[in-house]
N, CA, C and O atoms as a MOPAC input file, in Angstrom:
PM7 MOZYME 1SCF
protein

 N    -29.08800 1   -61.31400 1   139.89100 1
 C    -28.35900 1   -60.13800 1   139.97400 1
 C    -28.76400 1   -59.32500 1   141.30300 1
 O    -29.88300 1   -59.42000 1   141.80700 1
 N    -27.83400 1   -58.59200 1   141.76600 1
 C    -28.12800 1   -57.80400 1   142.95600 1
 C    -28.39800 1   -56.39100 1   142.53900 1
 O    -27.68900 1   -55.81300 1   141.71500 1
 N    -29.49400 1   -55.81200 1   143.15500 1
 C    -29.98900 1   -54.48300 1   142.97300 1
 C    -30.07000 1   -53.83600 1   144.33200 1
 O    -30.16400 1   -54.51000 1   145.35800 1
 N    -30.03200 1   -52.49000 1   144.32500 1
 C    -30.14900 1   -51.73900 1   145.59900 1
 C    -31.53700 1   -50.98900 1   145.47500 1
 O    -31.87600 1   -50.35500 1   144.47600 1
 N    -32.27400 1   -51.13900 1   146.58900 1
 C    -33.52700 1   -50.43600 1   146.65500 1
 C    -33.34800 1   -49.39700 1   147.71500 1
 O    -33.12200 1   -49.72200 1   148.88000 1
 N    -33.45700 1   -48.01400 1   147.28600 1
 C    -33.16100 1   -46.97400 1   148.22100 1
 C    -34.42600 1   -46.12700 1   148.37500 1
 O    -35.06900 1   -45.69900 1   147.41600 1
 N    -34.73200 1   -45.91900 1   149.67200 1
 C    -35.80900 1   -44.98800 1   150.09700 1
 C    -35.40900 1   -43.67100 1   149.68000 1
 O    -34.29400 1   -43.22600 1   149.95000 1
 N    -36.44500 1   -42.90400 1   148.90700 1
 C    -36.17800 1   -41.62000 1   148.47600 1
 C    -35.93900 1   -40.58700 1   149.75700 1
 O    -35.14100 1   -39.65000 1   149.78100 1
 N    -36.84300 1   -41.00600 1   150.81300 1
 C    -36.76100 1   -40.25000 1   152.04100 1
 C    -36.00600 1   -41.03900 1   153.06600 1
 O    -36.34500 1   -42.19500 1   153.31700 1
 N    -35.05200 1   -40.49400 1   153.63500 1
 C    -34.23100 1   -41.25200 1   154.56000 1
 C    -33.06400 1   -42.06500 1   154.04600 1
 O    -32.14800 1   -42.37800 1   154.80700 1
 N    -33.07700 1   -42.41300 1   152.77200 1
 C    -31.92800 1   -43.06900 1   152.09900 1
 C    -31.78600 1   -44.52500 1   152.51800 1
 O    -30.78700 1   -45.12900 1   152.12600 1
 N    -32.75000 1   -45.19600 1   153.33000 1
 C    -32.59300 1   -46.52900 1   153.80800 1
 C    -32.37400 1   -47.44000 1   152.61000 1
 O    -33.16400 1   -47.31300 1   151.67500 1
 N    -31.37500 1   -48.36900 1   152.51400 1
 C    -31.05500 1   -49.19800 1   151.48100 1
 C    -31.29200 1   -50.66900 1   151.77000 1
 O    -31.04900 1   -51.09100 1   152.90100 1
 N    -31.77600 1   -51.52200 1   150.77100 1
 C    -32.08700 1   -52.78900 1   150.83800 1
 C    -31.29700 1   -53.43400 1   149.58900 1
 O    -31.44500 1   -52.94800 1   148.46800 1
 N    -30.58300 1   -54.37500 1   149.77800 1
 C    -29.98500 1   -55.16200 1   148.63100 1
 C    -30.86900 1   -56.40300 1   148.38400 1
 O    -31.21100 1   -57.16400 1   149.28900 1
 N    -31.20900 1   -56.54800 1   147.09600 1
 C    -32.07200 1   -57.79000 1   146.65100 1
 C    -31.33200 1   -58.50300 1   145.62100 1
 O    -30.72600 1   -57.90200 1   144.73400 1
 N    -31.36800 1   -59.83100 1   145.72400 1
 C    -30.90900 1   -60.73200 1   144.79200 1
 C    -31.96900 1   -61.22100 1   143.85200 1
 O    -32.68400 1   -62.14100 1   144.25000 1
 N    -32.16200 1   -60.72600 1   142.65500 1
 C    -33.35800 1   -61.00300 1   141.81600 1
 C    -32.90400 1   -61.35000 1   140.35900 1
 O    -31.75300 1   -61.12600 1   139.98300 1
 N    -33.81200 1   -61.88000 1   139.59800 1
 C    -33.60000 1   -62.20900 1   138.23600 1
 C    -34.06000 1   -61.08300 1   137.27400 1
 O    -34.98100 1   -60.33200 1   137.59400 1
 N    -33.42600 1   -60.97600 1   136.12400 1
 C    -33.90300 1   -59.95100 1   135.32600 1
 C    -35.36300 1   -59.96600 1   134.91500 1
 O    -35.97800 1   -58.97700 1   134.51700 1
 N    -35.84900 1   -61.17900 1   135.05000 1
 C    -37.33900 1   -61.37000 1   134.63100 1
 C    -38.26200 1   -60.95700 1   135.73300 1
 O    -39.47800 1   -61.01000 1   135.54500 1
 N    -37.75000 1   -60.53700 1   136.90400 1
 C    -38.71800 1   -60.12500 1   137.94400 1
 C    -39.30200 1   -58.77400 1   137.62100 1
 O    -38.69000 1   -57.83400 1   137.11400 1
 N    -40.59200 1   -58.80500 1   137.99000 1
 C    -41.40100 1   -57.54100 1   137.68000 1
 C    -41.27300 1   -56.56400 1   138.77700 1
 O    -40.87600 1   -56.89300 1   139.89500 1
 N    -41.60400 1   -55.37900 1   138.45900 1
 C    -41.71200 1   -54.25300 1   139.62700 1
 C    -42.72100 1   -54.61500 1   140.58200 1
 O    -42.57800 1   -54.27800 1   141.75700 1
 N    -43.80400 1   -55.31500 1   140.17600 1
 C    -44.84400 1   -55.72900 1   141.10900 1
 C    -44.24700 1   -56.68700 1   142.20900 1
 O    -44.52600 1   -56.61100 1   143.40600 1
 N    -43.40400 1   -57.57900 1   141.64900 1
 C    -42.77000 1   -58.63600 1   142.54800 1
 C    -41.83200 1   -57.90600 1   143.42900 1
 O    -41.68900 1   -58.25600 1   144.60100 1
 N    -41.17700 1   -56.89000 1   142.91100 1
 C    -40.19700 1   -56.12500 1   143.85500 1
 C    -41.00200 1   -55.39100 1   144.96600 1
 O    -40.57400 1   -55.28200 1   146.11500 1
 N    -42.17600 1   -54.90500 1   144.55300 1
 C    -43.03500 1   -54.20000 1   145.58200 1
 C    -43.46700 1   -55.20000 1   146.58800 1
 O    -43.38800 1   -54.90900 1   147.78200 1
 N    -43.90400 1   -56.32300 1   146.21700 1
 C    -44.35200 1   -57.38800 1   147.22500 1
 C    -43.18800 1   -57.66800 1   148.16200 1
 O    -43.38100 1   -57.70200 1   149.37800 1
 N    -41.96700 1   -57.87400 1   147.62500 1
 C    -40.80000 1   -58.22500 1   148.56500 1
 C    -40.62600 1   -57.01100 1   149.52700 1
 O    -40.49200 1   -57.19100 1   150.73800 1
 N    -40.63200 1   -55.75300 1   148.95500 1
 C    -40.36900 1   -54.64000 1   149.81500 1
 C    -41.50400 1   -54.37600 1   150.76900 1
 O    -41.24900 1   -53.78100 1   151.81600 1
 N    -42.71900 1   -54.75800 1   150.50900 1
 C    -43.84100 1   -54.59600 1   151.36500 1
 C    -43.48300 1   -55.43900 1   152.68400 1
 O    -43.63200 1   -55.00000 1   153.82500 1
 N    -43.02300 1   -56.62500 1   152.38600 1
 C    -42.84900 1   -57.53600 1   153.50600 1
 C    -41.53300 1   -57.04400 1   154.35700 1
 O    -41.54100 1   -57.05300 1   155.58800 1
 N    -40.48900 1   -56.64600 1   153.64600 1
 C    -39.27000 1   -56.28400 1   154.29500 1
 C    -39.49400 1   -55.00100 1   155.23900 1
 O    -39.06100 1   -54.93600 1   156.39000 1
 N    -40.20200 1   -54.02400 1   154.61900 1
 C    -40.40200 1   -52.74600 1   155.35700 1
 C    -41.79700 1   -52.53300 1   155.93300 1
 O    -42.10700 1   -51.42000 1   156.35700 1
 N    -42.65400 1   -53.56000 1   155.96600 1
 C    -43.85500 1   -53.53200 1   156.60600 1
 C    -44.63000 1   -52.32400 1   156.04300 1
 O    -45.08300 1   -51.45300 1   156.78600 1
 N    -44.77400 1   -52.30200 1   154.60800 1
 C    -45.49600 1   -51.30200 1   154.02800 1
 C    -46.55300 1   -51.93900 1   153.15200 1
 O    -46.41200 1   -53.12700 1   152.86500 1
 N    -47.65500 1   -51.23200 1   152.67500 1
 C    -48.56500 1   -51.68400 1   151.82100 1
 C    -48.13100 1   -51.35800 1   150.43900 1
 O    -47.70700 1   -50.21900 1   150.24300 1
 N    -48.17800 1   -52.22100 1   149.43000 1
 C    -47.66000 1   -51.95800 1   148.09500 1
 C    -48.38700 1   -50.62900 1   147.45600 1
 O    -47.78400 1   -49.90300 1   146.66500 1
 N    -49.63000 1   -50.40000 1   147.84000 1
 C    -50.35500 1   -49.24100 1   147.35600 1
 C    -49.88400 1   -47.98000 1   147.86400 1
 O    -50.31500 1   -46.93600 1   147.37500 1
 N    -48.96600 1   -47.97500 1   148.87900 1
 C    -48.48200 1   -46.77300 1   149.51800 1
 C    -47.19200 1   -46.28100 1   149.06000 1
 O    -46.64000 1   -45.33500 1   149.62100 1
 N    -46.65300 1   -46.93600 1   147.98500 1
 C    -45.30900 1   -46.55700 1   147.43200 1
 C    -45.12700 1   -46.88000 1   145.92300 1
 O    -45.75200 1   -47.81200 1   145.41700 1
 N    -44.33700 1   -46.16800 1   145.26100 1
 C    -43.95900 1   -46.43300 1   143.88800 1
 C    -42.53800 1   -46.79400 1   143.86800 1
 O    -41.77900 1   -46.50500 1   144.79300 1
 N    -42.15500 1   -47.46800 1   142.74000 1
 C    -40.67400 1   -47.78900 1   142.46200 1
 C    -40.29600 1   -46.93200 1   141.19700 1
 O    -41.07300 1   -46.79000 1   140.25300 1
 N    -39.10200 1   -46.40200 1   141.25000 1
 C    -38.60000 1   -45.58600 1   140.10100 1
 C    -37.25400 1   -45.90400 1   139.72600 1
 O    -36.42100 1   -46.22600 1   140.57300 1
 N    -36.99100 1   -45.83000 1   138.48300 1
 C    -35.65500 1   -46.08700 1   137.91700 1
 C    -35.41500 1   -45.16800 1   136.90300 1
 O    -36.28000 1   -44.87700 1   136.07600 1
 N    -34.12400 1   -44.61800 1   136.91300 1
 C    -33.63800 1   -43.43800 1   135.99300 1
 C    -34.65200 1   -42.32700 1   135.92700 1
 O    -34.85400 1   -41.78500 1   134.84000 1
 N    -35.30900 1   -41.94400 1   137.00700 1
 C    -36.23800 1   -40.85800 1   137.18500 1
 C    -37.69700 1   -41.12600 1   136.69900 1
 O    -38.51400 1   -40.21300 1   136.58100 1
 N    -37.96400 1   -42.38200 1   136.43400 1
 C    -39.29000 1   -42.67300 1   135.96700 1
 C    -40.04300 1   -43.66900 1   136.92200 1
 O    -39.46200 1   -44.62700 1   137.43000 1
 N    -41.29700 1   -43.40100 1   137.12300 1
 C    -42.08100 1   -44.45500 1   137.96000 1
 C    -42.22900 1   -45.62800 1   136.94900 1
 O    -42.41100 1   -45.51400 1   135.73600 1
 N    -42.12700 1   -46.68900 1   137.61400 1
 C    -42.08400 1   -48.02800 1   136.69000 1
 C    -43.56200 1   -48.71600 1   136.98300 1
 O    -44.07000 1   -48.73100 1   138.10400 1
 N    -44.10300 1   -49.21900 1   135.93300 1
 C    -45.41000 1   -49.86600 1   136.01000 1
 C    -45.15800 1   -51.30600 1   136.53800 1
 O    -44.12900 1   -51.91700 1   136.24700 1
 N    -46.10300 1   -51.80700 1   137.29800 1
 C    -45.92100 1   -53.12100 1   137.83000 1
 C    -45.67300 1   -54.19700 1   136.96200 1
 O    -44.98600 1   -55.12600 1   137.38500 1
 N    -46.16900 1   -54.23100 1   135.68700 1
 C    -46.01900 1   -55.38100 1   134.93000 1
 C    -44.68200 1   -55.40300 1   134.14900 1
 O    -44.37600 1   -56.40900 1   133.50800 1
 N    -43.95100 1   -54.41000 1   134.18500 1
 C    -42.57900 1   -54.21800 1   133.60700 1
 C    -41.47700 1   -55.10100 1   134.34700 1
 O    -41.37200 1   -55.11000 1   135.57300 1
 N    -40.73600 1   -55.78000 1   133.56500 1
 C    -39.74100 1   -56.51600 1   134.16800 1
 C    -38.42300 1   -55.56200 1   134.36300 1
 O    -38.26000 1   -54.53100 1   133.71100 1
 N    -37.55300 1   -56.02200 1   135.29600 1
 C    -36.27300 1   -55.34400 1   135.41200 1
 C    -35.47000 1   -55.19800 1   134.08800 1
 O    -34.91600 1   -54.14900 1   133.76000 1
 N    -35.45800 1   -56.29100 1   133.39000 1
 C    -34.85300 1   -56.37200 1   132.08700 1
 C    -35.35500 1   -55.30200 1   131.04000 1
 O    -34.60700 1   -54.58100 1   130.37900 1
 N    -36.71700 1   -55.30600 1   130.99000 1
 C    -37.38100 1   -54.35200 1   130.12200 1
 C    -37.16100 1   -52.89900 1   130.50200 1
 O    -37.17900 1   -52.02200 1   129.63800 1
 N    -36.96700 1   -52.65300 1   131.69700 1
 C    -36.69200 1   -51.30900 1   132.15900 1
 C    -35.13100 1   -51.03000 1   132.09700 1
 O    -34.69800 1   -49.90100 1   132.33300 1
 N    -34.37700 1   -51.99000 1   131.80400 1
 C    -32.90000 1   -51.64700 1   131.65500 1
 C    -32.13600 1   -51.77800 1   132.97000 1
 O    -30.99300 1   -51.32900 1   133.04500 1
 N    -32.71500 1   -52.36800 1   133.99700 1
 C    -31.97300 1   -52.45100 1   135.25100 1
 C    -30.91500 1   -53.49000 1   135.09000 1
 O    -31.15700 1   -54.59100 1   134.59400 1
 N    -29.68600 1   -53.10800 1   135.53500 1
 C    -28.61000 1   -54.11700 1   135.47500 1
 C    -28.01900 1   -54.36600 1   136.94700 1
 O    -28.45900 1   -53.78400 1   137.93900 1
 N    -27.04000 1   -55.23600 1   136.97100 1
 C    -26.39100 1   -55.52800 1   138.21800 1
 C    -25.96900 1   -54.28000 1   139.04200 1
 O    -25.33000 1   -53.38000 1   138.49700 1
 N    -26.31000 1   -54.22400 1   140.30600 1
 C    -25.87200 1   -53.12000 1   141.14000 1
 C    -26.54500 1   -51.68900 1   140.85000 1
 O    -26.14300 1   -50.66300 1   141.39800 1
 N    -27.52900 1   -51.71900 1   140.00100 1
 C    -28.19900 1   -50.49000 1   139.79900 1
 C    -29.13200 1   -50.18600 1   140.98000 1
 O    -29.55200 1   -51.08000 1   141.71500 1
 N    -29.44700 1   -48.85600 1   141.13500 1
 C    -30.44200 1   -48.48000 1   142.26800 1
 C    -31.76300 1   -48.17100 1   141.59700 1
 O    -31.92300 1   -47.57600 1   140.53100 1
 N    -32.79500 1   -48.73800 1   142.50100 1
 C    -34.24800 1   -48.46100 1   142.22700 1
 C    -34.54200 1   -47.65500 1   143.42000 1
 O    -34.00900 1   -47.90000 1   144.50300 1
 N    -35.47300 1   -46.59300 1   143.22400 1
 C    -35.83700 1   -45.78600 1   144.33800 1
 C    -37.40300 1   -46.06200 1   144.79400 1
 O    -38.33900 1   -46.07800 1   143.99500 1
 N    -37.50700 1   -46.25000 1   146.03400 1
 C    -38.75700 1   -46.48600 1   146.65900 1
 C    -39.32100 1   -45.13600 1   147.13100 1
 O    -38.66700 1   -44.48500 1   147.94600 1
 N    -40.45800 1   -44.69100 1   146.68300 1
 C    -41.00100 1   -43.40200 1   146.89900 1
 C    -42.43800 1   -43.61700 1   147.47100 1
 O    -43.34600 1   -44.15600 1   146.83800 1
 N    -42.54100 1   -43.12800 1   148.75300 1
 C    -43.73700 1   -43.26900 1   149.44800 1
 C    -44.83300 1   -42.22100 1   149.03500 1
 O    -44.49600 1   -41.10100 1   148.64900 1
 N    -46.07800 1   -42.58100 1   149.11800 1
 C    -47.24300 1   -41.85500 1   148.84900 1
 C    -47.56700 1   -41.20100 1   150.12000 1
 O    -47.41400 1   -41.81400 1   151.17700 1
 N    -48.06000 1   -39.84600 1   150.08500 1
 C    -48.59800 1   -39.26700 1   151.22100 1
 C    -50.10400 1   -39.39200 1   151.19300 1
 O    -50.64700 1   -39.88500 1   150.20400 1
 N    -50.80100 1   -38.97100 1   152.22600 1
 C    -52.25600 1   -39.03700 1   152.27200 1
 C    -52.76600 1   -38.22300 1   151.09500 1
 O    -52.24400 1   -37.15300 1   150.78500 1
 N    -53.74100 1   -38.72100 1   150.48200 1
 C    -54.41300 1   -38.08500 1   149.28900 1
 C    -53.80500 1   -38.71700 1   147.98200 1
 O    -54.28400 1   -38.48200 1   146.87300 1
 N    -52.81600 1   -39.46100 1   148.16900 1
 C    -52.24600 1   -40.21400 1   146.95000 1
 C    -51.20900 1   -39.50200 1   146.28200 1
 O    -50.78300 1   -40.04700 1   145.26400 1
 N    -50.67700 1   -38.35800 1   146.62600 1
 C    -49.55400 1   -37.77500 1   145.97500 1
 C    -48.23700 1   -38.52100 1   146.34400 1
 O    -48.16200 1   -39.24300 1   147.33800 1
 N    -47.22500 1   -38.31000 1   145.50400 1
 C    -45.92900 1   -39.04700 1   145.70700 1
 C    -45.10700 1   -38.09200 1   146.46000 1
 O    -45.08300 1   -36.91500 1   146.10000 1
 N    -44.42000 1   -38.50200 1   147.49200 1
 C    -43.49100 1   -37.73900 1   148.32900 1
 C    -41.94300 1   -38.03700 1   147.97300 1
 O    -41.36500 1   -39.05700 1   148.34900 1
 N    -41.39300 1   -37.09700 1   147.26300 1
 C    -39.87000 1   -37.40700 1   146.87400 1
 C    -38.89600 1   -37.09700 1   148.02900 1
 O    -37.68800 1   -37.28300 1   147.88400 1

């Protein structure tokens, strides 16, 4: 299925073709490579909630063409929306 990863700041979009069994950790690893970011420096959110790494897209209720938001952390560990 195709999902859209959208940066909360700047709105940059990336389309990924993934399986429902893909975990958010795997999405973070893919996005780390595509955007040259460290996985510890951002979180992924769906339907307004930060998603834990071990959760699959299916478990979170992500469907075809849904948007998942990439939210970068600022210095000190807070999340910048």
